[in-house]
FIRO-875438 format. One line per field, with one value per residue (C-alpha): x, y, z; residue in three letters; residue number from 1. Coordinates in Angstrom, 2 decimals, padded with zeros to 5 digits. Layout:
BEGIN
east <- c(X | ...)
north <- c(Y | ...)
up <- c(Z | ...)
r <- c(ALA | ...)
k <- c(NUM | ...)
END
This chain:
BEGIN
east <- c(000.00 | 002.79 | 004.86 | 001.86 | 001.30 | 004.98 | 004.87 | 001.85 | 003.51 | 006.66 | 004.59 | 002.84 | 006.16 | 007.42 | 004.49 | 004.08 | 007.15 | 006.31 | 009.71 | 011.21 | 011.41 | 007.73 | 006.68 | 008.83 | 007.14 | 003.68 | 004.13 | 005.64 | 002.87 | 000.19 | 001.62 | 002.09 | -001.47 | -003.02 | -000.69 | -001.91 | -005.52 | -004.59 | -002.68 | -005.60 | -007.99 | -005.64 | -005.04 | -008.78 | -009.32 | -006.45 | -006.09 | -006.78 | -009.39 | -011.83 | -015.08 | -018.23 | -020.48 | -024.26 | -025.20 | -023.79 | -026.37 | -024.35 | -023.98 | -027.76 | -028.53 | -025.94 | -027.89 | -031.08 | -029.26 | -027.41 | -030.64 | -032.29 | -029.28 | -028.87 | -032.64 | -032.69 | -029.69 | -030.86 | -034.45 | -033.91 | -030.24 | -027.39 | -029.52 | -031.94 | -029.01 | -027.45 | -030.79 | -031.25 | -027.80 | -028.15 | -031.51 | -030.74 | -027.00 | -024.62 | -023.85 | -020.79 | -019.70 | -020.74 | -020.29 | -021.80 | -020.35 | -021.67 | -018.96 | -019.53 | -017.67 | -014.65 | -014.45 | -015.58 | -018.06 | -021.33 | -021.31 | -017.75 | -016.32 | -012.66 | -011.98 | -009.05 | -006.54 | -007.88 | -011.39 | -010.23 | -008.24 | -011.36 | -013.60 | -011.30 | -011.33 | -015.14 | -016.84 | -020.28 | -022.86 | -020.06 | -019.46 | -015.75 | -014.51 | -011.15 | -009.85 | -013.38 | -014.00 | -014.49 | -017.09 | -017.57 | -020.38 | -020.50 | -023.87 | -025.24 | -028.36 | -031.37 | -030.02 | -026.79 | -024.51 | -022.00 | -021.89 | -019.90 | -021.42 | -018.66 | -019.38 | -016.98 | -017.52 | -015.65 | -013.53 | -010.99 | -009.78 | -012.42 | -015.09 | -013.15 | -012.88 | -016.60 | -017.28 | -015.02 | -016.55 | -020.04 | -021.69 | -018.36 | -017.06 | -018.09 | -016.32 | -013.18 | -013.10 | -013.67 | -010.82 | -008.41 | -009.46 | -009.01 | -005.58 | -004.48 | -005.62 | -004.02 | -000.73 | -000.81 | -001.27 | 001.35 | 003.89 | 003.20 | 003.58 | 007.05 | 008.34 | 007.08 | 009.44 | 012.35 | 011.57 | 011.29 | 014.68 | 016.20 | 014.84 | 016.27 | 019.65 | 019.75 | 018.87 | 021.68 | 024.08 | 023.37 | 024.37 | 021.00 | 021.84 | 018.41 | 016.76 | 015.20 | 013.05 | 009.29 | 008.42 | 005.61 | 008.29 | 009.83 | 006.47 | 006.12 | 007.80 | 009.71 | 013.19 | 012.51 | 011.60 | 014.91 | 016.69 | 014.98 | 015.98 | 019.58 | 019.65 | 018.42 | 020.97 | 023.72 | 022.67 | 022.51 | 026.07 | 027.21 | 025.58 | 027.33 | 030.70 | 030.37 | 029.22 | 032.31 | 034.46 | 032.98 | 033.78 | 037.29 | 037.80 | 036.67 | 039.06 | 041.98 | 041.32 | 041.39 | 044.39 | 046.53 | 045.60 | 046.27 | 049.97 | 050.30 | 048.91 | 051.41 | 054.28 | 053.24 | 053.20 | 056.65 | 057.91 | 056.64 | 058.46 | 061.66 | 061.53 | 061.19 | 063.95 | 066.47 | 065.69 | 068.40 | 070.48 | 068.41 | 066.11 | 066.64 | 065.96 | 062.85 | 061.55 | 062.02 | 060.36 | 057.42 | 057.01 | 056.98 | 054.38 | 052.17 | 052.45 | 051.49 | 048.58 | 047.37 | 047.80 | 045.75 | 043.05 | 042.82 | 042.88 | 040.04 | 038.08 | 038.61 | 037.60 | 034.39 | 033.50 | 034.24 | 031.96 | 029.23 | 029.37 | 028.47 | 030.33 | 027.30 | 023.53 | 022.25 | 020.51 | 019.80 | 023.15 | 023.46 | 026.25 | 027.15 | 027.74 | 030.04 | 032.02 | 032.22 | 033.80 | 036.24 | 037.35 | 037.76 | 040.04 | 042.02 | 042.37 | 043.83 | 046.44 | 047.17 | 047.99 | 051.21 | 052.41 | 051.21 | 048.15 | 044.39 | 041.14 | 037.89 | 034.31 | 031.65 | 028.36 | 025.05 | 021.90 | 021.41 | 021.47 | 020.65 | 021.93 | 019.42 | 020.21 | 023.86 | 026.78 | 028.01 | 031.33 | 032.07 | 031.19 | 033.32 | 036.22 | 035.84 | 035.90 | 038.64 | 040.93 | 040.30 | 040.83 | 043.99 | 045.37 | 044.67 | 046.34 | 049.40 | 049.78 | 048.69 | 051.51 | 052.42 | 050.59 | 047.56 | 044.31 | 042.26 | 038.81 | 035.88 | 032.52 | 029.04 | 026.09 | 022.96 | 022.56 | 019.41 | 019.72 | 016.80 | 014.40 | 016.71 | 018.79 | 022.48 | 024.89 | 027.99 | 031.11 | 034.34 | 037.72 | 040.37 | 044.04 | 046.77 | 049.40 | 051.25 | 048.35 | 048.86 | 049.48 | 046.26 | 046.74 | 046.61 | 043.32 | 041.42 | 044.10 | 044.64 | 041.41 | 042.85 | 044.45 | 048.20 | 048.61 | 051.22 | 052.50 | 055.44 | 057.29 | 054.57 | 054.42 | 055.99 | 056.43 | 058.49 | 056.71 | 055.80 | 052.12 | 050.36 | 047.93 | 044.77 | 043.16 | 041.58 | 040.66 | 038.73 | 037.05 | 036.08 | 034.52 | 032.64 | 031.13 | 030.27 | 028.52 | 026.20 | 025.42 | 027.60 | 030.39 | 033.89 | 036.36 | 039.53 | 040.34 | 043.44 | 042.46 | 043.71 | 044.90 | 046.84 | 046.02 | 043.72 | 039.97 | 038.22 | 034.44 | 031.92 | 028.26 | 025.75 | 021.95 | 020.01 | 016.92 | 016.02 | 017.17 | 016.28 | 016.74 | 019.99 | 022.73 | 026.49 | 028.85 | 032.59)
north <- c(000.00 | 002.42 | 001.52 | 002.19 | 005.57 | 006.49 | 005.43 | 007.66 | 010.59 | 010.10 | 010.06 | 013.26 | 014.92 | 013.92 | 015.76 | 018.72 | 020.78 | 020.86 | 021.98 | 024.93 | 027.06 | 026.42 | 027.26 | 030.41 | 031.69 | 030.73 | 032.37 | 035.54 | 036.01 | 035.13 | 037.56 | 040.26 | 040.14 | 039.99 | 042.77 | 044.90 | 044.37 | 045.26 | 048.37 | 049.45 | 049.12 | 050.92 | 053.72 | 054.11 | 054.06 | 056.41 | 058.54 | 061.82 | 064.40 | 063.75 | 065.34 | 063.22 | 064.31 | 064.51 | 061.18 | 059.58 | 058.79 | 060.50 | 063.66 | 063.72 | 063.18 | 065.67 | 068.89 | 067.52 | 066.47 | 069.81 | 071.79 | 069.82 | 070.12 | 073.87 | 074.45 | 072.53 | 074.50 | 077.98 | 077.43 | 075.76 | 076.23 | 073.83 | 071.55 | 070.81 | 070.15 | 067.74 | 065.93 | 065.71 | 064.22 | 061.73 | 060.47 | 060.42 | 060.32 | 059.65 | 056.02 | 053.80 | 054.13 | 057.70 | 061.14 | 064.42 | 067.88 | 071.32 | 073.96 | 077.70 | 080.16 | 080.00 | 076.18 | 075.76 | 073.08 | 074.64 | 072.26 | 073.17 | 069.71 | 069.50 | 068.75 | 066.61 | 067.93 | 065.63 | 066.98 | 070.60 | 069.81 | 068.35 | 071.19 | 073.86 | 072.03 | 071.94 | 073.87 | 075.35 | 072.67 | 070.17 | 066.93 | 066.46 | 063.12 | 062.47 | 058.86 | 057.52 | 058.14 | 061.95 | 063.85 | 067.64 | 069.64 | 073.48 | 075.21 | 078.75 | 079.07 | 081.25 | 083.79 | 084.07 | 082.30 | 079.72 | 076.27 | 073.12 | 069.74 | 067.31 | 063.57 | 060.97 | 057.40 | 054.57 | 052.70 | 050.05 | 046.62 | 045.08 | 046.34 | 044.94 | 041.58 | 041.60 | 042.37 | 039.60 | 036.94 | 038.26 | 039.40 | 040.03 | 036.50 | 035.21 | 038.15 | 037.73 | 033.96 | 034.47 | 036.97 | 034.63 | 031.72 | 033.79 | 035.04 | 031.51 | 030.03 | 032.85 | 032.49 | 028.70 | 028.83 | 031.52 | 029.63 | 026.44 | 028.31 | 029.48 | 026.52 | 023.67 | 024.26 | 024.81 | 021.46 | 019.84 | 021.18 | 020.12 | 016.57 | 016.34 | 017.63 | 015.02 | 012.30 | 013.41 | 013.52 | 009.82 | 008.99 | 009.07 | 011.20 | 010.54 | 012.71 | 015.92 | 018.70 | 018.33 | 019.95 | 021.89 | 023.97 | 025.00 | 026.31 | 028.87 | 031.68 | 033.09 | 032.91 | 029.48 | 028.19 | 029.52 | 027.81 | 024.51 | 024.81 | 025.63 | 022.69 | 020.26 | 021.63 | 021.13 | 017.52 | 016.87 | 018.13 | 016.04 | 012.96 | 013.53 | 014.05 | 010.94 | 008.89 | 010.12 | 009.26 | 005.79 | 005.21 | 006.54 | 004.22 | 001.26 | 002.18 | 002.79 | -000.50 | -002.37 | -000.49 | -000.88 | -004.41 | -005.79 | -004.77 | -006.03 | -009.37 | -009.53 | -008.61 | -011.42 | -013.82 | -012.62 | -013.18 | -016.75 | -017.35 | -015.78 | -018.00 | -021.06 | -020.05 | -018.56 | -020.41 | -020.02 | -017.42 | -014.27 | -015.44 | -012.38 | -009.96 | -011.84 | -011.98 | -008.23 | -007.58 | -009.83 | -008.09 | -004.68 | -005.82 | -007.15 | -003.84 | -001.89 | -004.27 | -003.81 | -000.06 | 000.11 | -002.09 | 000.12 | 003.34 | 002.13 | 001.00 | 004.36 | 006.27 | 004.26 | 004.83 | 008.57 | 008.78 | 006.85 | 003.95 | 000.51 | -002.53 | -004.77 | -004.73 | -003.01 | -005.21 | -005.58 | -006.81 | -009.02 | -007.12 | -009.88 | -012.36 | -009.87 | -009.40 | -013.17 | -013.63 | -010.76 | -011.85 | -015.47 | -014.48 | -011.95 | -014.36 | -017.02 | -014.53 | -013.17 | -016.59 | -016.66 | -013.68 | -015.00 | -012.72 | -013.35 | -011.69 | -012.23 | -011.15 | -010.29 | -009.66 | -008.84 | -009.07 | -010.03 | -006.64 | -005.65 | -002.57 | -001.37 | -000.75 | -001.67 | -002.78 | -005.95 | -005.90 | -002.29 | -002.96 | -006.11 | -004.17 | -001.45 | -003.79 | -005.91 | -002.90 | -001.68 | -005.11 | -005.87 | -002.48 | -003.36 | -006.78 | -005.08 | -002.78 | -004.97 | -006.47 | -010.19 | -012.32 | -009.97 | -010.00 | -007.59 | -007.30 | -006.72 | -005.92 | -005.33 | -003.86 | -001.76 | 001.78 | 003.93 | 007.67 | 010.03 | 007.07 | 005.56 | 002.38 | 002.28 | -000.62 | 000.21 | -001.69 | -001.20 | -002.66 | -002.42 | -003.31 | -003.44 | -001.51 | 001.77 | 003.96 | 007.07 | 010.77 | 012.59 | 015.09 | 012.18 | 010.68 | 012.26 | 012.37 | 008.59 | 008.31 | 010.49 | 008.83 | 008.12 | 009.07 | 006.77 | 006.55 | 004.24 | 005.24 | 003.56 | 000.40 | -002.49 | -004.53 | -001.81 | -002.55 | 000.15 | 000.64 | 002.99 | 004.43 | 003.70 | 001.03 | 003.34 | 005.89 | 003.14 | 002.15 | 005.79 | 006.26 | 002.93 | 003.91 | 007.40 | 005.88 | 004.07 | 007.30 | 006.10 | 007.63 | 006.45 | 007.74 | 006.68 | 007.01 | 006.33 | 004.22 | 005.14 | 001.56 | 001.62 | 000.79 | 002.29 | 001.83 | 002.51 | 002.97 | 002.68 | 003.77 | 002.61 | 003.13 | -000.11 | -001.31 | -004.24 | -006.35 | -009.75 | -011.82 | -010.95 | -013.49 | -013.54 | -015.01 | -015.33)
up <- c(000.00 | 000.98 | -002.08 | -004.37 | -002.71 | -003.10 | -006.75 | -007.39 | -005.64 | -007.73 | -010.93 | -009.79 | -009.04 | -012.48 | -014.08 | -011.74 | -010.75 | -007.04 | -005.82 | -003.97 | -007.14 | -007.86 | -004.30 | -004.29 | -007.43 | -006.16 | -002.74 | -004.19 | -006.73 | -004.17 | -001.62 | -004.26 | -005.57 | -002.10 | -001.02 | -003.91 | -002.83 | 000.74 | -000.30 | -002.48 | 000.45 | 002.83 | 000.34 | 000.02 | 003.76 | 004.63 | 001.53 | 003.42 | 002.47 | -000.32 | -001.41 | -001.70 | -004.56 | -004.42 | -006.06 | -002.93 | -000.25 | 002.50 | 000.43 | -000.02 | 003.69 | 004.97 | 004.11 | 005.72 | 008.87 | 009.08 | 008.76 | 011.59 | 013.89 | 013.31 | 013.78 | 017.10 | 018.36 | 017.34 | 018.42 | 021.80 | 022.63 | 023.49 | 025.70 | 022.85 | 020.54 | 023.07 | 023.49 | 019.73 | 019.15 | 022.02 | 020.77 | 017.05 | 016.35 | 019.20 | 020.03 | 020.50 | 016.87 | 016.01 | 017.56 | 016.27 | 016.82 | 015.81 | 015.38 | 015.19 | 012.96 | 015.28 | 015.03 | 018.62 | 019.63 | 020.79 | 023.78 | 024.71 | 023.97 | 022.88 | 019.19 | 018.08 | 015.54 | 012.81 | 013.42 | 013.23 | 010.08 | 008.45 | 009.68 | 008.21 | 004.88 | 004.78 | 001.99 | 001.87 | 001.10 | 000.28 | 002.22 | 003.04 | 004.37 | 006.04 | 006.06 | 005.98 | 009.69 | 009.97 | 007.89 | 007.79 | 006.20 | 006.19 | 006.23 | 006.82 | 009.00 | 008.08 | 010.58 | 008.53 | 010.99 | 009.59 | 011.17 | 010.52 | 011.16 | 012.26 | 012.46 | 013.84 | 012.62 | 014.27 | 011.70 | 012.71 | 011.76 | 014.00 | 011.63 | 008.71 | 010.44 | 011.18 | 007.54 | 006.31 | 008.55 | 007.97 | 004.79 | 003.09 | 003.61 | 000.14 | -001.49 | 000.60 | 000.02 | -003.69 | -003.86 | -002.04 | -004.27 | -007.42 | -006.32 | -005.34 | -008.65 | -010.63 | -008.75 | -009.08 | -012.86 | -013.27 | -011.11 | -013.06 | -016.35 | -015.32 | -013.28 | -015.47 | -018.42 | -016.02 | -014.38 | -017.81 | -018.90 | -015.58 | -015.97 | -019.48 | -018.25 | -015.48 | -017.95 | -020.25 | -017.28 | -016.66 | -020.24 | -021.99 | -025.02 | -026.52 | -023.87 | -025.16 | -023.73 | -024.25 | -027.63 | -025.89 | -024.13 | -027.47 | -028.64 | -025.83 | -027.86 | -024.88 | -023.33 | -021.83 | -025.28 | -026.60 | -023.71 | -024.55 | -028.22 | -027.27 | -024.85 | -027.49 | -029.96 | -027.40 | -026.76 | -030.52 | -030.81 | -027.85 | -029.31 | -032.64 | -030.93 | -028.77 | -031.76 | -033.59 | -030.58 | -030.42 | -034.06 | -033.50 | -030.52 | -032.57 | -035.38 | -032.98 | -031.23 | -034.53 | -035.96 | -032.81 | -031.86 | -035.33 | -035.33 | -031.75 | -032.80 | -035.67 | -033.33 | -030.97 | -033.92 | -034.99 | -031.44 | -031.50 | -034.81 | -033.48 | -030.40 | -032.60 | -035.04 | -032.59 | -029.36 | -026.73 | -028.56 | -027.83 | -025.05 | -022.82 | -025.65 | -026.70 | -023.11 | -022.74 | -026.10 | -025.21 | -021.83 | -023.52 | -026.04 | -023.22 | -021.40 | -024.54 | -025.13 | -021.52 | -021.77 | -024.98 | -023.44 | -020.35 | -022.37 | -024.56 | -021.50 | -019.77 | -022.90 | -023.25 | -019.61 | -019.80 | -022.83 | -020.98 | -023.45 | -022.10 | -023.31 | -022.74 | -022.41 | -019.30 | -016.73 | -013.02 | -011.67 | -008.58 | -006.87 | -004.39 | -007.21 | -008.94 | -005.71 | -005.19 | -008.62 | -008.11 | -004.62 | -005.73 | -008.62 | -006.57 | -003.64 | -005.99 | -007.23 | -003.72 | -002.27 | -004.29 | -002.21 | 001.18 | 001.10 | 001.04 | 000.00 | 001.96 | 001.36 | 003.93 | 002.11 | 003.78 | 001.67 | -001.94 | -003.63 | -007.20 | -009.04 | -011.63 | -015.31 | -014.75 | -016.90 | -015.18 | -017.03 | -016.02 | -012.35 | -012.31 | -013.83 | -011.20 | -008.20 | -009.77 | -010.24 | -006.68 | -005.14 | -007.16 | -006.15 | -002.49 | -002.89 | -004.34 | -001.33 | 001.59 | 003.64 | 003.34 | 005.89 | 005.87 | 003.95 | 001.89 | 003.43 | 001.05 | 002.71 | 001.28 | 003.17 | 002.60 | 003.85 | 003.76 | 003.12 | 002.43 | 001.95 | -000.71 | -000.49 | -001.37 | -001.72 | 000.33 | -000.72 | 001.24 | 000.23 | 002.94 | 002.84 | 005.51 | 003.63 | 004.20 | 003.08 | 000.97 | 001.68 | 002.59 | -000.23 | -002.73 | -001.52 | -004.42 | -007.10 | -007.09 | -009.10 | -011.89 | -014.95 | -014.86 | -011.18 | -009.62 | -006.07 | -006.77 | -003.62 | -001.52 | -003.63 | -001.66 | -004.83 | -006.53 | -009.81 | -012.31 | -013.17 | -015.57 | -012.98 | -014.97 | -012.76 | -010.17 | -012.87 | -014.70 | -011.40 | -010.71 | -014.16 | -013.95 | -010.58 | -011.83 | -014.85 | -012.39 | -010.45 | -007.59 | -005.52 | -004.70 | -002.13 | -000.33 | 003.37 | 005.45 | 008.45 | 011.95 | 012.49 | 009.21 | 005.64 | 003.04 | 002.64 | -000.67 | -000.26 | -003.09 | -002.88 | -005.53 | -005.69 | -005.10 | -006.99 | -004.73 | -001.78 | -000.37 | 002.79 | 004.59 | 005.20 | 005.68 | 003.12 | 003.78)
r <- c(MET | LYS | SER | ASN | LEU | ASN | ALA | ARG | LEU | ASN | ARG | LEU | LYS | ALA | LYS | VAL | PRO | VAL | HIS | ARG | PHE | PHE | PHE | LYS | ILE | PHE | VAL | TRP | PHE | TRP | ALA | THR | VAL | LEU | GLY | MET | PHE | LEU | LEU | PHE | TRP | LEU | SER | TYR | MET | PHE | SER | GLY | LEU | LYS | GLU | VAL | SER | THR | PRO | ASN | MET | TYR | ALA | THR | VAL | ALA | PRO | VAL | LEU | ALA | ALA | GLU | VAL | VAL | HIS | SER | TYR | GLU | SER | ALA | GLY | PRO | LYS | GLU | PHE | ALA | ARG | PHE | THR | ARG | SER | ASN | ILE | ASP | ASP | ARG | ASP | ARG | LYS | LEU | TYR | LEU | LEU | ASP | GLY | ASN | TYR | LYS | ASP | VAL | LEU | GLY | ARG | PRO | ILE | GLU | ASP | GLU | GLY | LEU | TYR | THR | ALA | ARG | ALA | ALA | LYS | LEU | ASN | ARG | LEU | ILE | VAL | TYR | ARG | ASP | HIS | ILE | ALA | ALA | PHE | LYS | VAL | VAL | SER | PRO | THR | GLY | ARG | PRO | TYR | ILE | LEU | LEU | LEU | TYR | ILE | ARG | SER | ASP | LEU | GLY | GLU | LEU | GLY | SER | PHE | LEU | VAL | GLY | GLN | GLY | PHE | PRO | TYR | ALA | ALA | GLY | MET | VAL | LEU | PHE | VAL | SER | LEU | PHE | SER | LEU | LEU | LEU | ALA | TYR | HIS | ILE | ALA | SER | PRO | VAL | HIS | ASN | ILE | GLN | SER | ALA | ALA | ARG | SER | VAL | ALA | THR | GLY | ASN | LEU | LYS | ALA | ARG | VAL | ASP | PRO | ALA | VAL | SER | ARG | ARG | HIS | ASP | GLU | LEU | ALA | SER | LEU | ALA | VAL | ASP | PHE | ASP | SER | MET | VAL | ASP | ARG | LEU | GLU | ALA | LEU | ILE | ARG | SER | GLN | LYS | GLU | LEU | LEU | SER | SER | VAL | SER | HIS | GLU | VAL | ARG | SER | PRO | LEU | ALA | ARG | ILE | ASN | LEU | SER | LEU | ALA | ILE | LEU | ARG | ARG | GLU | TYR | ALA | GLY | ARG | SER | GLU | ASP | VAL | LEU | ASP | ARG | LEU | GLU | SER | ASP | VAL | GLU | ARG | VAL | ASP | LEU | LEU | MET | THR | GLN | LEU | LEU | THR | LEU | SER | ARG | LEU | GLU | ALA | GLY | LEU | SER | SER | ALA | GLU | ARG | GLU | ASN | VAL | HIS | ILE | ARG | GLU | VAL | LEU | GLU | GLU | VAL | THR | ALA | ASP | CYS | ASN | PHE | GLU | ALA | GLN | ALA | PHE | ASP | LYS | ALA | VAL | THR | LEU | SER | ALA | MET | ASP | GLU | ILE | TYR | ILE | SER | ASN | ALA | ASP | ALA | TYR | ALA | LEU | ARG | SER | ALA | PHE | GLU | ASN | ILE | THR | ARG | ASN | ALA | VAL | ARG | PHE | THR | ALA | PRO | GLY | THR | ARG | VAL | GLU | VAL | ALA | LEU | LYS | VAL | GLU | GLU | ARG | ALA | GLU | LYS | LEU | PHE | ALA | MET | VAL | SER | ILE | ARG | ASP | HIS | GLY | PRO | GLY | ILE | PRO | ASN | GLU | SER | LEU | GLU | THR | ILE | PHE | HIS | PRO | PHE | VAL | GLN | LEU | ALA | SER | ASN | ASP | PRO | SER | GLY | GLU | SER | HIS | ASN | GLY | LEU | GLY | LEU | ALA | ILE | ALA | SER | GLU | ALA | ILE | ARG | MET | HIS | GLN | GLY | GLN | ILE | ARG | ALA | LEU | ASN | LEU | PRO | SER | GLY | GLY | LEU | GLU | VAL | SER | VAL | SER | LEU | PRO | VAL | VAL | ASP | ARG | PHE | SER | PRO | HIS | ILE | HIS | VAL)
k <- c(1 | 2 | 3 | 4 | 5 | 6 | 7 | 8 | 9 | 10 | 11 | 12 | 13 | 14 | 15 | 16 | 17 | 18 | 19 | 20 | 21 | 22 | 23 | 24 | 25 | 26 | 27 | 28 | 29 | 30 | 31 | 32 | 33 | 34 | 35 | 36 | 37 | 38 | 39 | 40 | 41 | 42 | 43 | 44 | 45 | 46 | 47 | 48 | 49 | 50 | 51 | 52 | 53 | 54 | 55 | 56 | 57 | 58 | 59 | 60 | 61 | 62 | 63 | 64 | 65 | 66 | 67 | 68 | 69 | 70 | 71 | 72 | 73 | 74 | 75 | 76 | 77 | 78 | 79 | 80 | 81 | 82 | 83 | 84 | 85 | 86 | 87 | 88 | 89 | 90 | 91 | 92 | 93 | 94 | 95 | 96 | 97 | 98 | 99 | 100 | 101 | 102 | 103 | 104 | 105 | 106 | 107 | 108 | 109 | 110 | 111 | 112 | 113 | 114 | 115 | 116 | 117 | 118 | 119 | 120 | 121 | 122 | 123 | 124 | 125 | 126 | 127 | 128 | 129 | 130 | 131 | 132 | 133 | 134 | 135 | 136 | 137 | 138 | 139 | 140 | 141 | 142 | 143 | 144 | 145 | 146 | 147 | 148 | 149 | 150 | 151 | 152 | 153 | 154 | 155 | 156 | 157 | 158 | 159 | 160 | 161 | 162 | 163 | 164 | 165 | 166 | 167 | 168 | 169 | 170 | 171 | 172 | 173 | 174 | 175 | 176 | 177 | 178 | 179 | 180 | 181 | 182 | 183 | 184 | 185 | 186 | 187 | 188 | 189 | 190 | 191 | 192 | 193 | 194 | 195 | 196 | 197 | 198 | 199 | 200 | 201 | 202 | 203 | 204 | 205 | 206 | 207 | 208 | 209 | 210 | 211 | 212 | 213 | 214 | 215 | 216 | 217 | 218 | 219 | 220 | 221 | 222 | 223 | 224 | 225 | 226 | 227 | 228 | 229 | 230 | 231 | 232 | 233 | 234 | 235 | 236 | 237 | 238 | 239 | 240 | 241 | 242 | 243 | 244 | 245 | 246 | 247 | 248 | 249 | 250 | 251 | 252 | 253 | 254 | 255 | 256 | 257 | 258 | 259 | 260 | 261 | 262 | 263 | 264 | 265 | 266 | 267 | 268 | 269 | 270 | 271 | 272 | 273 | 274 | 275 | 276 | 277 | 278 | 279 | 280 | 281 | 282 | 283 | 284 | 285 | 286 | 287 | 288 | 289 | 290 | 291 | 292 | 293 | 294 | 295 | 296 | 297 | 298 | 299 | 300 | 301 | 302 | 303 | 304 | 305 | 306 | 307 | 308 | 309 | 310 | 311 | 312 | 313 | 314 | 315 | 316 | 317 | 318 | 319 | 320 | 321 | 322 | 323 | 324 | 325 | 326 | 327 | 328 | 329 | 330 | 331 | 332 | 333 | 334 | 335 | 336 | 337 | 338 | 339 | 340 | 341 | 342 | 343 | 344 | 345 | 346 | 347 | 348 | 349 | 350 | 351 | 352 | 353 | 354 | 355 | 356 | 357 | 358 | 359 | 360 | 361 | 362 | 363 | 364 | 365 | 366 | 367 | 368 | 369 | 370 | 371 | 372 | 373 | 374 | 375 | 376 | 377 | 378 | 379 | 380 | 381 | 382 | 383 | 384 | 385 | 386 | 387 | 388 | 389 | 390 | 391 | 392 | 393 | 394 | 395 | 396 | 397 | 398 | 399 | 400 | 401 | 402 | 403 | 404 | 405 | 406 | 407 | 408 | 409 | 410 | 411 | 412 | 413 | 414 | 415 | 416 | 417 | 418 | 419 | 420 | 421 | 422 | 423 | 424 | 425 | 426 | 427 | 428 | 429 | 430 | 431 | 432 | 433 | 434 | 435 | 436 | 437 | 438 | 439 | 440 | 441 | 442 | 443 | 444 | 445 | 446 | 447 | 448 | 449 | 450 | 451 | 452 | 453 | 454 | 455 | 456 | 457 | 458 | 459 | 460 | 461 | 462 | 463 | 464 | 465 | 466 | 467 | 468 | 469 | 470 | 471 | 472 | 473 | 474 | 475 | 476 | 477 | 478)
END
């Protein structure tokens, strides 16, 4: 059940670019659009003074209200005005003031600076509003006295919240839904082609030169479409170059190996015709030819691996069986030097879409290098186990010797071609330094990692990490 759910989620992720870049774009657009709505509302609420024209309901009511208030004040005095405002206007959210020509409240109440500012801006028979919570209306009574009607209206975020959770909820929810949908589509429109190009680039990096960007991206007619076209052109060029390199390698292999074969044949004839007279010269010549033949073989193997070219059909490779074959062969050779090679393998582990020959070559080169450096009377220890990292399984192979180790500054360079550390070689033999380079390229071709480490107790350990496709019942094999 869990595996099916994970498979569905992986398929969804392959189609929808739900990654950090996508979420960044979505959140920024969502916040920007909502912020614009908020700024628009705030600018409307706190934009300062504005005049309300007569079609507005408040502008129509203001003259009527002003006439009644002024009449009650002039006919019956301040007490009648106070009673009128208490019974008709004043409550928790509203407060009415009547100012005379000197901008003094007829009831002697203090006026805040914002109220005075609005009152002084009032025009005759014009409704002036300040930040949507103070209204001023100037009127002249029948007796010729000027008055200003000043009305305070409570306006705060509490009212906005009440509106949003009340009758304005459908509008607010609709706005949020619209903004979210708009931002989602816009983020997908931008992030999807980027994700598509990234997927194609990763596929090419693993050696799949047939990978191309989805043609739909190239039809967008924007910069991302141009990027997709340029990427496909680059991969086409790479494919042509690697195809040319493959043909060149095939030709070089044929052209070099044919003369070597003829030289070996000539050596056999010379041995038969001149046996005993030039044996030392012939032995040296034969040894040199074998070294050239090995060098050419390793160079061609390294070139194929660097180009991502497999020497065999890809398949799910049983990694423990490969290690068993390698350790058996290396142990047979090591016994002649009073050394041994052992294998400790936990679990039957399979590497997906692998080149068995390349993996065998990698572990064989590493193990033979360890046999060469380990001290007589010791053994090279090969171990296989499974490690889980970020919900993925990896085959961890370690190959440890009991030799002198290598300088710490050379722990990475030993995997480069033609790097030799002859001073540390107990055998004193000369080698071309291609074995570990071939191993490094073979592991890289399988999306794995390889590294070397000097052990505190002495010796060198080479660790290999490879992604696992499957595993079965654990057991120990020695």
